[in-house]
ZAMARGU-4260 file (C-alpha; in steps of 0.2 Angstrom, whole numbers, plus 5000, padded with zeros to 4 digits):
<rodrens>
0) 5210/5731/5645 | 5216/5715/5652 | 5212/5698/5643 | 5203/5692/5659 | 5190/5706/5660
5) 5172/5701/5656 | 5164/5708/5640 | 5149/5712/5652 | 5160/5722/5663 | 5167/5732/5648
10) 5149/5737/5645 | 5146/5741/5663 | 5161/5752/5664 | 5156/5761/5648 | 5172/5755/5639
15) 5162/5747/5625 | 5145/5752/5619 | 5132/5738/5616 | 5133/5732/5598 | 5120/5741/5587
20) 5126/5738/5569 | 5138/5729/5558 | 5151/5743/5561 | 5154/5737/5579 | 5166/5723/5573
25) 5183/5726/5581 | 5199/5729/5571 | 5207/5714/5579 | 5193/5703/5571 | 5197/5710/5554
30) 5216/5707/5557 | 5213/5689/5562 | 5202/5685/5547 | 5215/5692/5535 | 5229/5682/5544
35) 5218/5666/5543 | 5215/5668/5524 | 5233/5673/5520 | 5241/5659/5529 | 5229/5644/5529
40) 5216/5647/5516 | 5223/5642/5499 | 5206/5639/5491 | 5206/5647/5474 | 5188/5651/5474
45) 5186/5669/5479 | 5168/5666/5486 | 5175/5653/5498 | 5189/5664/5503 | 5176/5678/5508
50) 5166/5665/5517 | 5181/5659/5528 | 5185/5677/5532 | 5167/5680/5538 | 5168/5665/5548
55) 5185/5670/5556 | 5178/5687/5560 | 5163/5679/5568 | 5173/5667/5579 | 5184/5680/5585
60) 5170/5692/5589 | 5160/5678/5597 | 5175/5674/5609 | 5175/5693/5613 | 5157/5691/5619
65) 5163/5676/5630 | 5156/5662/5619 | 5168/5647/5616 | 5162/5643/5599 | 5150/5648/5585
70) 5133/5638/5585 | 5126/5641/5568 | 5109/5634/5573 | 5107/5645/5589 | 5117/5661/5586
75) 5102/5670/5580 | 5093/5668/5597 | 5106/5681/5604 | 5100/5695/5593 | 5117/5701/5590
80) 5117/5712/5574 | 5136/5709/5571 | 5134/5690/5571 | 5118/5691/5561 | 5126/5701/5548
85) 5142/5691/5547 | 5133/5674/5546 | 5118/5678/5535 | 5116/5664/5523 | 5129/5653/5532
90) 5123/5635/5536 | 5131/5619/5542 | 5129/5612/5525 | 5139/5627/5518 | 5153/5625/5531
95) 5154/5606/5527 | 5159/5611/5509 | 5174/5621/5514 | 5192/5614/5512 | 5198/5606/5528
100) 5214/5615/5526 | 5206/5631/5529 | 5194/5625/5543 | 5200/5609/5552 | 5187/5595/5555
105) 5184/5588/5573 | 5191/5570/5574 | 5204/5572/5561 | 5222/5579/5561 | 5218/5598/5563
110) 5237/5603/5563 | 5240/5621/5565 | 5224/5627/5557 | 5216/5641/5568 | 5198/5636/5565
115) 5190/5619/5569 | 5172/5613/5565 | 5162/5599/5571 | 5158/5584/5560 | 5141/5591/5556
120) 5147/5608/5552 | 5136/5616/5565 | 5149/5622/5578 | 5165/5631/5574 | 5179/5635/5587
125) 5195/5644/5588 | 5207/5629/5589 | 5213/5634/5607 | 5195/5633/5613 | 5191/5617/5604
130) 5206/5610/5613 | 5200/5617/5630 | 5182/5610/5628 | 5188/5593/5621 | 5201/5592/5635
135) 5189/5596/5649 | 5176/5584/5642 | 5188/5569/5640 | 5197/5572/5656 | 5180/5572/5666
140) 5174/5556/5657 | 5191/5548/5660 | 5192/5552/5678 | 5175/5544/5683 | 5178/5529/5671
145) 5194/5526/5681 | 5186/5524/5698 | 5190/5507/5706 | 5176/5496/5708 | 5178/5496/5727
150) 5177/5515/5727 | 5161/5516/5717 | 5150/5513/5732 | 5151/5518/5751 | 5159/5506/5763
155) 5149/5501/5779 | 5160/5512/5789 | 5157/5527/5778 | 5138/5523/5779 | 5139/5523/5798
160) 5148/5540/5799 | 5135/5547/5786 | 5121/5541/5797 | 5128/5550/5812 | 5129/5566/5802
165) 5113/5566/5793 | 5095/5563/5796 | 5080/5561/5783 | 5078/5580/5782 | 5096/5582/5774
170) 5093/5570/5760 | 5100/5582/5747 | 5116/5585/5757 | 5119/5567/5760 | 5117/5563/5742
175) 5130/5576/5738 | 5142/5568/5750 | 5139/5551/5742 | 5142/5558/5725 | 5159/5566/5730
180) 5165/5550/5739 | 5161/5538/5724 | 5167/5549/5709 | 5184/5556/5705 | 5175/5571/5697
185) 5159/5578/5705 | 5149/5594/5705 | 5139/5600/5720 | 5127/5614/5716 | 5114/5623/5726
190) 5107/5640/5730 | 5111/5651/5745 | 5109/5644/5762 | 5108/5626/5755 | 5123/5621/5766
195) 5136/5618/5752 | 5150/5622/5763 | 5144/5612/5777 | 5142/5597/5765 | 5160/5600/5760
200) 5165/5599/5778 | 5157/5582/5780 | 5165/5576/5764 | 5182/5581/5770 | 5179/5573/5787
205) 5175/5556/5779 | 5189/5557/5767 | 5201/5560/5782 | 5193/5546/5792 | 5192/5533/5778
210) 5205/5538/5765 | 5204/5542/5747 | 5207/5529/5733 | 5216/5518/5746 | 5227/5532/5752
215) 5227/5536/5771 | 5229/5554/5776 | 5224/5562/5759 | 5231/5579/5754 | 5216/5590/5752
220) 5218/5607/5744 | 5205/5621/5744 | 5203/5634/5731 | 5192/5648/5724 | 5193/5660/5709
225) 5196/5675/5719 | 5205/5680/5736 | 5188/5686/5743 | 5180/5669/5739 | 5194/5659/5746
230) 5194/5669/5762 | 5175/5666/5764 | 5177/5648/5760 | 5190/5646/5774 | 5179/5655/5786
235) 5164/5645/5782 | 5173/5629/5783 | 5181/5634/5800 | 5163/5637/5806 | 5157/5620/5799
240) 5171/5610/5807 | 5167/5618/5824 | 5150/5609/5825 | 5148/5595/5838 | 5144/5581/5826
245) 5159/5585/5815 | 5171/5587/5830 | 5166/5570/5836 | 5172/5562/5820 | 5187/5573/5815
250) 5196/5575/5831 | 5214/5569/5829 | 5214/5572/5810 | 5223/5586/5801 | 5211/5596/5790
255) 5216/5608/5777 | 5223/5624/5784 | 5218/5637/5771 | 5210/5640/5755 | 5220/5649/5741
260) 5216/5657/5724 | 5216/5646/5709 | 5230/5656/5701 | 5241/5654/5717 | 5237/5636/5717
265) 5243/5633/5700 | 5258/5645/5701 | 5251/5658/5688 | 5257/5676/5691 | 5258/5691/5680
270) 5277/5688/5676 | 5273/5670/5669 | 5255/5667/5663 | 5260/5648/5661 | 5255/5638/5676
275) 5269/5630/5686 | 5259/5615/5689 | 5253/5606/5674 | 5252/5589/5666 | 5271/5587/5667
280) 5272/5594/5684 | 5256/5589/5693 | 5250/5596/5710 | 5255/5587/5725 | 5238/5583/5731
285) 5225/5569/5732 | 5209/5580/5732 | 5205/5597/5726 | 5189/5606/5731 | 5185/5622/5721
290) 5172/5634/5728 | 5162/5647/5718 | 5164/5637/5702 | 5152/5647/5693 | 5165/5660/5692
295) 5178/5649/5684 | 5180/5650/5665 | 5184/5636/5653 | 5202/5639/5651 | 5205/5638/5670
300) 5195/5622/5671 | 5206/5615/5658 | 5222/5620/5667 | 5215/5613/5684 | 5211/5596/5676
305) 5228/5596/5667 | 5237/5599/5684 | 5228/5585/5693 | 5238/5569/5697 | 5232/5554/5689
310) 5222/5547/5704 | 5217/5564/5711 | 5199/5569/5714 | 5191/5586/5709 | 5175/5593/5717
315) 5167/5609/5710 | 5155/5618/5721 | 5144/5632/5716 | 5127/5640/5712 | 5123/5636/5693
320) 5110/5650/5693 | 5123/5664/5697 | 5132/5675/5685 | 5144/5665/5673 | 5162/5667/5673
325) 5171/5683/5668 | 5180/5674/5654 | 5173/5663/5640 | 5162/5649/5644 | 5149/5644/5657
330) 5156/5627/5663 | 5147/5625/5679 | 5130/5629/5671 | 5133/5617/5657 | 5139/5603/5668
335) 5124/5605/5679 | 5112/5605/5664 | 5115/5586/5661 | 5108/5570/5669 | 5126/5565/5673
340) 5128/5555/5689 | 5142/5565/5695 | 5131/5581/5698 | 5122/5583/5714 | 5109/5597/5717
345) 5105/5603/5735 | 5088/5612/5734 | 5083/5615/5752 | 5088/5632/5758 | 5091/5634/5777
350) 5096/5653/5776 | 5078/5659/5772 | 5068/5647/5783 | 5064/5662/5795 | 5064/5675/5780
355) 5056/5665/5766 | 5052/5680/5755 | 5070/5682/5749 | 5071/5664/5744 | 5054/5664/5736
360) 5059/5679/5726 | 5076/5670/5720 | 5067/5654/5716 | 5053/5664/5707 | 5066/5673/5696
365) 5073/5657/5690 | 5057/5647/5688 | 5044/5660/5684 | 5052/5677/5679 | 5036/5683/5671
370) 5027/5682/5688 | 5036/5692/5702 | 5028/5692/5719 | 5018/5706/5727 | 5031/5716/5736
375) 5019/5726/5745 | 5015/5712/5758 | 5034/5707/5760 | 5043/5711/5776 | 5061/5706/5771
380) 5060/5711/5752 | 5055/5728/5748 | 5054/5736/5731 | 5054/5755/5728 | 5051/5765/5711
385) 5063/5777/5704 | 5055/5790/5693 | 5065/5792/5677 | 5075/5808/5676 | 5069/5813/5693
390) 5081/5818/5707 | 5094/5808/5697 | 5109/5814/5708 | 5100/5815/5724 | 5089/5799/5724
395) 5076/5795/5737 | 5087/5780/5743 | 5102/5791/5747 | 5099/5796/5765 | 5094/5779/5771
400) 5110/5772/5763 | 5121/5785/5770 | 5113/5783/5788 | 5116/5764/5786 | 5134/5766/5781
405) 5139/5779/5794 | 5134/5768/5808 | 5149/5757/5805 | 5162/5769/5812 | 5151/5782/5821
410) 5154/5775/5838 | 5172/5769/5838 | 5180/5766/5855 | 5198/5767/5858 | 5206/5750/5861
415) 5192/5742/5852 | 5199/5727/5842 | 5198/5730/5823 | 5192/5712/5819 | 5175/5716/5827
420) 5173/5731/5816 | 5178/5722/5800 | 5165/5709/5804 | 5152/5722/5804 | 5156/5728/5787
425) 5145/5715/5780 | 5130/5721/5789 | 5125/5732/5774 | 5130/5734/5756 | 5124/5744/5740
430) 5125/5733/5724 | 5122/5739/5707 | 5124/5733/5689 | 5134/5746/5681 | 5150/5756/5683
435) 5145/5773/5676 | 5130/5784/5678 | 5120/5789/5693 | 5115/5770/5695 | 5133/5764/5694
440) 5147/5762/5706 | 5156/5778/5702 | 5140/5789/5703 | 5134/5781/5719 | 5151/5781/5728
445) 5152/5800/5724 | 5134/5803/5730 | 5137/5794/5746 | 5154/5802/5750 | 5146/5819/5747
450) 5131/5814/5759 | 5143/5809/5772 | 5154/5825/5770 | 5169/5816/5764 | 5182/5822/5751
455) 5182/5809/5736 | 5201/5810/5736 | 5203/5809/5755 | 5210/5795/5766 | 5198/5796/5780
460) 5191/5785/5794 | 5177/5774/5788 | 5182/5774/5769 | 5178/5756/5762 | 5191/5751/5749
465) 5191/5737/5736 | 5207/5730/5729 | 5207/5731/5710 | 5222/5721/5705 | 5232/5706/5712
470) 5247/5710/5723 | 5255/5694/5727 | 5269/5702/5737 | 5256/5710/5750 | 5244/5695/5747
475) 5230/5707/5743 | 5219/5701/5728 | 5206/5708/5716 | 5190/5710/5725 | 5197/5710/5743
480) 5187/5723/5753 | 5194/5733/5768 | 5190/5748/5779 | 5201/5763/5783 | 5203/5765/5802
485) 5214/5774/5814 | 5224/5760/5822 | 5240/5755/5832 | 5247/5738/5836 | 5244/5731/5853
490) 5253/5715/5857 | 5247/5704/5842 | 5232/5714/5838 | 5227/5730/5829 | 5216/5741/5840
495) 5207/5758/5837 | 5217/5774/5843 | 5208/5789/5837 | 5220/5802/5844 | 5237/5794/5840
500) 5233/5780/5828 | 5238/5780/5810 | 5225/5779/5796 | 5228/5762/5788 | 5217/5751/5777
505) 5212/5736/5787 | 5208/5719/5779 | 5202/5703/5787 | 5212/5688/5786 | 5202/5673/5791
510) 5191/5676/5807 | 5204/5683/5819 | 5218/5691/5810 | 5220/5708/5802 | 5231/5715/5788
515) 5234/5733/5788 | 5241/5744/5773 | 5246/5762/5772 | 5240/5773/5758 | 5257/5773/5751
520) 5258/5754/5750 | 5240/5751/5743 | 5238/5742/5726 | 5226/5749/5714 | 5210/5752/5723
525) 5193/5761/5724 | 5180/5767/5736 | 5166/5753/5738 | 5151/5760/5747 | 5144/5752/5731
530) 5150/5738/5721 | 5144/5729/5705 | 5135/5713/5708 | 5149/5705/5698 | 5162/5710/5712
535) 5150/5704/5725 | 5150/5686/5720 | 5156/5675/5734 | 5150/5687/5747 | 5136/5688/5759
540) 5128/5703/5768 | 5114/5705/5781 | 5105/5718/5771 | 5108/5723/5753 | 5101/5738/5743
545) 5101/5734/5725 | 5100/5749/5714 | 5095/5747/5696 | 5093/5760/5682 | 5077/5771/5681
550) 5076/5769/5662 | 5068/5753/5655 | 5075/5756/5638 | 5092/5756/5645 | 5089/5739/5652
555) 5083/5732/5636 | 5098/5738/5627 | 5111/5733/5639 | 5116/5715/5640 | 5123/5717/5658
560) 5106/5718/5665 | 5100/5700/5665 | 5091/5687/5676 | 5107/5680/5682 | 5113/5697/5688
565) 5097/5701/5698 | 5097/5683/5705 | 5115/5685/5711 | 5112/5702/5718 | 5097/5696/5728
570) 5105/5681/5735 | 5119/5691/5742 | 5107/5696/5756 | 5104/5685/5771 | 5091/5695/5780
575) 5084/5709/5770 | 5085/5717/5753 | 5078/5733/5745 | 5077/5735/5727 | 5076/5752/5719
580) 5072/5753/5700 | 5063/5762/5687 | 5045/5757/5681 | 5047/5740/5672 | 5065/5738/5674
585) 5066/5723/5686 | 5053/5714/5675 | 5063/5717/5659 | 5079/5712/5667 | 5073/5695/5675
590) 5066/5690/5658 | 5083/5692/5649 | 5094/5676/5651 | 5113/5675/5648 | 5116/5663/5634
595) 5134/5658/5629 | 5137/5647/5614 | 5147/5632/5618 | 5152/5615/5612 | 5155/5606/5629
600) 5139/5596/5628 | 5144/5591/5610 | 5161/5584/5617 | 5152/5575/5631 | 5139/5566/5621
</rodrens>
């Protein structure tokens, strides 16, 4: 297991069972506690030594669950039996009584002590994560405090351009542009279809036309946490830049050519986990715009801020209601859950104006999860009941799904350009919460392949494939999705040749290019007729079939199935969504909220 895999994905893959008792503590937590006591706790009081060991185990275990610290006032709300057992009887007052040489104190010289507490004793961090949170909070505060007086409000020329781009109906987007132009650090959040990318296109346009911080022709970099998200960011921006109102303003200016992954941007790769760009070697940019920021974990946000030049600007873009990052922390959500002036929220969704039911369901899940709409009267949102234990491996949704998926390659024409076929791959997608079982990725992919008459181990026309690890040499990244097709090269394009073509996995590059890979050259991959909602983040499909378990008890036990997961799955659909679940499953899931303990707000106060 890599350190970058989310605990919730461990659970989804069946690699860990949900904690059920005090025996679920991991061996590494025990080893860490022993190491802390042996090397840093010289208190002769045996009771205090046992207490420090308990705290060390709890901090280590909490990090495993993707919390960045222990919150002694709120951990019980998680209902985790391991933490409840370890922290029984432990209060902030008790923690304040411990020797600072065994648990360092915020605001003092913490030295090499691996555990750090807040002044009031309520929060306890692993030192590395204390540094991450304090660093992020201090950097953000310092960036906006350093904005020159002249840049803190728009110039008359900027206002004139804004007036040409926006009318009264777009007040939310306009406010977001103003926020980004008048702050060195800003956050733009909004649900699907609210025009976040189009807003960014306008921000870039005005920055190019009027400069940034007194600099003409600013160097603007675009990035996202995954290759798939970066590719989609590039495609969406290209579309936005093509609109007439932006073309009238941006003509003659050189806009950013591509978006990259955050790892590539910072120079992080598997042979050297330390970023090439850092505080001592800052990025050669003036502005960095990061899309899908809800997926970015605390350590990466820290590294990004460290690598920014002193006068550079950072704009985080994302949906605060989506799934949190797959590593520790929930930075975007925490930053948005403040009244800070650098946060701009866009609320009006244009995507669902003609199909309001999807948007209403998404909003209802966030605002009133206990009151779901009447699915019977909906046209674009339909809900179907799965009977527990009935037709488990031949569910009633299977034939419809197989029919939808087979259409993609059922009428291939020789000479047909591959880009058009790949563009249709987002017409339909099965999403699920889990990895294993009949309602999981592995089970569903197996059932669909059987229904379509394919060999699970075969390399066949129409096989959808997803890359599972980064391959920098071939420029394929975790989450990239392609399609196996019989192709040949014709001039500068790849076209279909069903008789003499070679079966290759074809991946879109931007909107017009295609990358093809033979089976022998493929990085680690899997079939993806179905994918987890986690893997679908940053994507959009015309129609989504969301398959949830048929067992309500399983949903209650499994921390993967939450409001954020259901919301994220539903909002991947742009035109229609079908939800298949057991009795009460959806209702239970949307009333379970992901909670991550953090001290980021504590550092910001």
